[in-house]
Every structure is written in C-alpha cells, then in structure tokens.
C-alpha positions as CSV (number, residue, x, y, z in Angstrom):
1,M,-27.6,-16.6,-3.1
2,D,-25.9,-17.5,0.2
3,T,-26.3,-21.2,-0.7
4,H,-24.7,-20.7,-4.1
5,L,-21.8,-18.9,-2.6
6,H,-21.4,-21.6,0.0
7,H,-21.5,-24.3,-2.7
8,D,-18.8,-22.4,-4.7
9,H,-16.6,-22.1,-1.6
10,L,-17.1,-25.8,-0.9
11,E,-16.2,-26.9,-4.4
12,S,-13.1,-24.7,-4.4
13,H,-12.1,-26.1,-1.0
14,L,-12.5,-29.7,-2.2
15,K,-10.6,-29.1,-5.4
16,S,-7.8,-27.5,-3.5
17,S,-7.6,-30.4,-1.1
18,D,-7.4,-32.9,-4.0
19,L,-4.6,-30.9,-5.6
20,L,-2.6,-30.6,-2.3
21,R,-3.0,-34.3,-1.7
22,D,-1.7,-35.1,-5.1
23,V,1.3,-32.7,-4.7
24,V,2.1,-34.2,-1.3
25,I,2.0,-37.8,-2.7
26,G,4.2,-37.0,-5.7
27,M,6.6,-34.6,-4.1
28,S,7.3,-36.8,-1.0
29,D,8.3,-39.8,-3.1
30,G,10.0,-37.6,-5.7
31,L,12.3,-36.1,-3.2
32,T,13.0,-39.3,-1.3
33,V,13.4,-42.1,-3.9
34,P,15.8,-40.4,-6.4
35,F,17.7,-39.0,-3.4
36,A,18.3,-42.5,-2.0
37,L,19.1,-43.8,-5.5
38,A,21.7,-41.1,-6.1
39,A,23.2,-41.6,-2.7
40,G,23.5,-45.3,-3.3
41,L,25.1,-45.0,-6.7
42,S,27.5,-42.4,-5.3
43,G,28.8,-45.0,-3.0
44,A,29.5,-47.4,-5.9
45,V,30.6,-45.2,-8.9
46,D,32.8,-42.1,-9.3
47,S,31.2,-40.6,-12.3
48,S,28.3,-38.3,-11.9
49,S,27.2,-38.9,-15.5
50,I,26.1,-42.5,-14.7
51,I,24.1,-41.2,-11.7
52,V,22.4,-38.6,-13.9
53,I,21.4,-41.2,-16.5
54,A,20.2,-43.6,-13.9
55,G,18.4,-40.8,-11.9
56,I,16.6,-39.5,-15.0
57,A,15.5,-43.0,-15.9
58,E,14.2,-43.5,-12.4
59,V,12.4,-40.1,-12.3
60,A,10.7,-40.9,-15.7
61,A,9.7,-44.4,-14.6
62,G,8.7,-43.2,-11.1
63,S,6.5,-40.4,-12.4
64,I,4.7,-42.6,-14.8
65,A,4.2,-45.3,-12.2
66,M,3.0,-42.8,-9.6
67,G,0.8,-41.0,-12.1
68,L,-0.7,-44.3,-13.2
69,G,-1.4,-45.2,-9.6
70,G,-3.2,-41.9,-9.1
71,Y,-5.2,-42.4,-12.3
72,L,-6.3,-45.9,-11.3
73,A,-7.3,-44.7,-7.9
74,G,-9.4,-42.0,-9.5
75,K,-11.1,-44.5,-11.8
76,T,-11.7,-46.9,-9.0
77,E,-13.5,-44.1,-7.1
78,Q,-15.7,-43.3,-10.1
79,D,-16.5,-47.0,-10.7
80,H,-17.4,-47.5,-7.1
81,Y,-19.7,-44.5,-7.1
82,K,-21.4,-45.7,-10.3
83,S,-21.9,-49.1,-8.9
84,E,-23.4,-47.8,-5.7
85,L,-25.6,-45.4,-7.7
86,R,-27.0,-48.2,-9.8
87,R,-27.7,-50.2,-6.6
88,E,-29.4,-47.3,-4.9
89,Y,-31.7,-46.7,-7.9
90,D,-32.6,-50.4,-7.9
91,E,-33.4,-50.3,-4.2
92,I,-35.6,-47.3,-4.6
93,E,-37.5,-49.0,-7.4
94,N,-37.8,-52.5,-5.8
95,L,-37.3,-51.9,-2.1
96,R,-39.0,-48.6,-1.7
97,H,-40.4,-49.4,1.8
98,K,-36.9,-50.1,3.0
99,E,-35.5,-46.9,1.6
100,I,-38.3,-45.0,3.2
101,E,-37.4,-46.4,6.6
102,E,-33.7,-45.7,6.1
103,T,-34.5,-42.1,5.2
104,K,-36.7,-41.7,8.2
105,E,-34.0,-43.2,10.4
106,F,-31.5,-40.6,9.1
107,F,-33.9,-37.7,10.1
108,A,-34.5,-39.4,13.4
109,N,-30.8,-39.5,14.1
110,I,-30.4,-35.7,13.5
111,G,-33.2,-35.1,16.0
112,L,-36.4,-34.4,13.9
113,S,-39.7,-35.3,15.5
114,P,-41.7,-38.2,14.0
115,A,-44.0,-35.8,12.2
116,L,-41.2,-33.9,10.6
117,Q,-39.4,-37.2,9.7
118,E,-42.5,-38.3,7.8
119,Q,-42.9,-34.9,6.1
120,A,-39.2,-34.6,5.1
121,T,-39.1,-38.2,3.8
122,Q,-42.3,-37.8,1.7
123,E,-40.9,-34.5,0.3
124,I,-37.6,-36.1,-0.7
125,A,-39.2,-39.2,-2.1
126,Q,-41.2,-37.2,-4.6
127,D,-38.1,-36.7,-6.8
128,K,-36.3,-40.0,-7.4
129,D,-33.0,-38.5,-8.6
130,R,-32.9,-36.1,-5.7
131,W,-33.7,-39.0,-3.3
132,V,-30.9,-41.2,-4.7
133,E,-28.5,-38.3,-4.5
134,F,-29.5,-37.8,-0.8
135,M,-29.1,-41.4,0.0
136,M,-25.7,-41.6,-1.7
137,K,-24.4,-38.7,0.3
138,Y,-26.0,-39.2,3.7
139,E,-26.5,-43.0,3.9
140,L,-23.3,-44.1,2.1
141,G,-21.2,-41.0,2.6
142,L,-20.3,-40.7,-1.1
143,D,-20.1,-37.5,-3.1
144,K,-20.2,-37.6,-6.9
145,P,-16.6,-37.6,-8.1
146,D,-15.2,-35.2,-10.7
147,P,-15.2,-37.2,-14.0
148,K,-11.8,-35.5,-14.8
149,R,-10.4,-36.3,-11.4
150,A,-8.4,-39.4,-12.5
151,T,-6.6,-37.6,-15.3
152,K,-6.0,-34.5,-13.1
153,S,-4.6,-36.7,-10.3
154,A,-2.3,-38.6,-12.7
155,L,-0.9,-35.3,-14.0
156,N,-0.6,-33.6,-10.6
157,I,1.2,-36.6,-9.0
158,G,3.5,-37.2,-12.0
159,I,4.6,-33.6,-12.4
160,S,5.1,-33.3,-8.6
161,Y,7.3,-36.4,-8.7
162,V,9.4,-35.0,-11.5
163,V,9.8,-31.7,-9.7
164,G,10.8,-33.4,-6.5
165,G,13.1,-35.8,-8.3
166,I,15.1,-33.1,-10.1
167,I,16.2,-31.5,-6.8
168,P,18.5,-34.3,-5.4
169,L,19.9,-34.9,-8.9
170,S,20.6,-31.3,-9.8
171,P,24.2,-31.2,-8.3
172,Y,25.2,-34.2,-10.4
173,F,24.5,-32.2,-13.6
174,F,27.3,-29.7,-12.7
175,I,29.8,-31.6,-10.6
176,S,31.7,-34.5,-12.2
177,S,32.8,-36.2,-8.9
178,S,29.8,-38.2,-7.5
179,I,31.0,-37.8,-3.9
180,D,31.3,-34.1,-4.2
181,A,27.9,-33.9,-5.9
182,L,26.5,-36.0,-3.2
183,K,27.5,-33.5,-0.5
184,Y,25.6,-30.7,-2.2
185,S,22.7,-33.1,-3.0
186,I,22.4,-33.9,0.7
187,V,22.3,-30.3,1.8
188,T,19.8,-29.3,-0.9
189,T,17.5,-32.2,-0.5
190,L,17.4,-32.2,3.3
191,V,16.6,-28.5,3.3
192,C,13.8,-29.1,0.7
193,L,12.5,-32.1,2.7
194,F,12.4,-29.9,5.9
195,I,10.5,-27.1,4.1
196,F,8.2,-29.6,2.5
197,G,7.6,-31.5,5.7
198,F,6.9,-28.2,7.6
199,F,4.2,-27.0,5.2
200,K,2.7,-30.6,4.8
201,S,2.4,-30.9,8.6
202,R,1.0,-27.4,8.9
203,M,-1.7,-28.2,6.4
204,T,-2.6,-31.5,8.1
205,G,-2.7,-30.1,11.6
206,V,0.4,-31.9,12.8
207,N,3.1,-30.0,14.8
208,P,5.0,-28.3,11.9
209,L,8.5,-28.6,13.4
210,W,8.1,-32.2,14.4
211,G,6.6,-33.1,11.1
212,A,9.4,-31.4,9.2
213,L,12.0,-33.2,11.3
214,K,10.3,-36.6,10.7
215,V,10.1,-36.1,6.9
216,T,13.8,-35.0,6.9
217,M,14.9,-37.9,9.0
218,I,13.1,-40.4,6.7
219,G,14.9,-39.0,3.7
220,A,18.2,-39.0,5.4
221,V,17.9,-42.6,6.7
222,A,16.9,-43.8,3.2
223,A,19.8,-42.2,1.6
224,A,22.3,-43.3,4.2
225,A,21.0,-46.9,4.0
226,A,21.4,-46.9,0.2
227,F,24.9,-45.4,0.4
228,G,25.9,-47.9,3.1
229,V,24.6,-50.9,1.1
230,A,26.4,-49.7,-2.0
231,K,29.6,-49.3,-0.1
232,L,29.2,-52.7,1.5
233,F,28.9,-54.5,-1.8
234,E,31.4,-52.3,-3.7
235,I,33.8,-54.3,-5.7
C-alpha cells in the first residue's frame, strides 16, 4: 500500500512538473514577443487598431508555432523511447550475457555484495519485460513517456502563449492612441513579467527577486529595442 501511494504521488508530481514547464514556456514567450511587437508598432503607427490586428495575428501564429514545437518535442521523446525499447529487447535476446554483466554492474555500483548482485540479476532476468523496463530506467535513464504527452504539451503551451499575449495587447483594445495605449501596456506587462518571473524562479530554486527582475528586464529591453528600431526607420 505504501508503494502504491508513493507511485501515485510520484505520477502526480511528474504530471505537475510537465504542466508547469509547458506554462512557463508558453507564458514567457507570450508575454515578451507580443509586447515587443506592440511596442515596435507603437513607434511607427498612431492607430491602435492596426496594432490590435497585427498583435492578434502574431498571437495566433505564435501559439500555433509554439504548440507545434511542444507537440514535436513530445513525439520525439516517444519515438526515442520506442527506439531504445526495441534495441533493449534485441540485446536481451541476442546479447544476453552482456546485459547480465551490465545488470550486475548496476547492482555493484549501488553497493551490493557479489552474491546479492548475482541473486538480484537472476531474479530480474526471469521476466523479460520487467528486465527491459529495469534497463531502460536504470541503464539509460529513460521513463516511459505518457502517450498523450505530445498533445497535452501542445495545448498547454499554445493556451499559455495566448493568455500571455493578450496581456500586452489589452490596452490597445480600449485606447485609440497607440502611444497612450503603450504606456498602459508597459506598466501592465512589466508587472505581469515581474510576478511571472518571481513564481518561476521560486519553483526552479533561483532567488525569486533576482529572477523576477531578470525576466522583467528582458521584456523591457526587447520592447525598448523594438520601439527604438521602429522610430529609427520611421518615415
């Protein structure tokens, strides 16, 4: 029963980690890229409506591209696991002596005596599927990926990108002057970047205040650079 509870806890932890990673990827780009785009366009055009149209187009394209990237990454992970799984089955069938030695070596590295190494290896080798699963996890460091992971990742990243992208664009929906809208967009987005950076850093073990400032500065520099370039080439 304790093992079952530990397994459930581990699965929940892993799923939460995957979700948080996806949200961080989507939200960080969603806040930064449309913010820089809106700032750049604000330096070149006066009408907020143009920025809204361009911004929505960018958010749509960006969310699809980011989601597709997450999907392909998930599929690549699955394909890699399946490839290694086939190879491991083949080695157990055709290079059994080598796999026996590698299994013993693992037990030796964790401090088992020669007698226990032999006993544990023979015990595991009795079940081919269990042996392959053991070698995948402890020799190659590969856990079986969730078959739905690619689709979940695509949706999580894409939705997070949309949510993040709407924040810097929201003032342009209500304010006709692009420069006036930009002022509100700067305040809103930098506050959100700071909060996002704080919690992201806290989850990853980095100093939260420093992490928040770093994320905020990256967004501010990107927007300032885009605005400056637009002003430089303004006709």
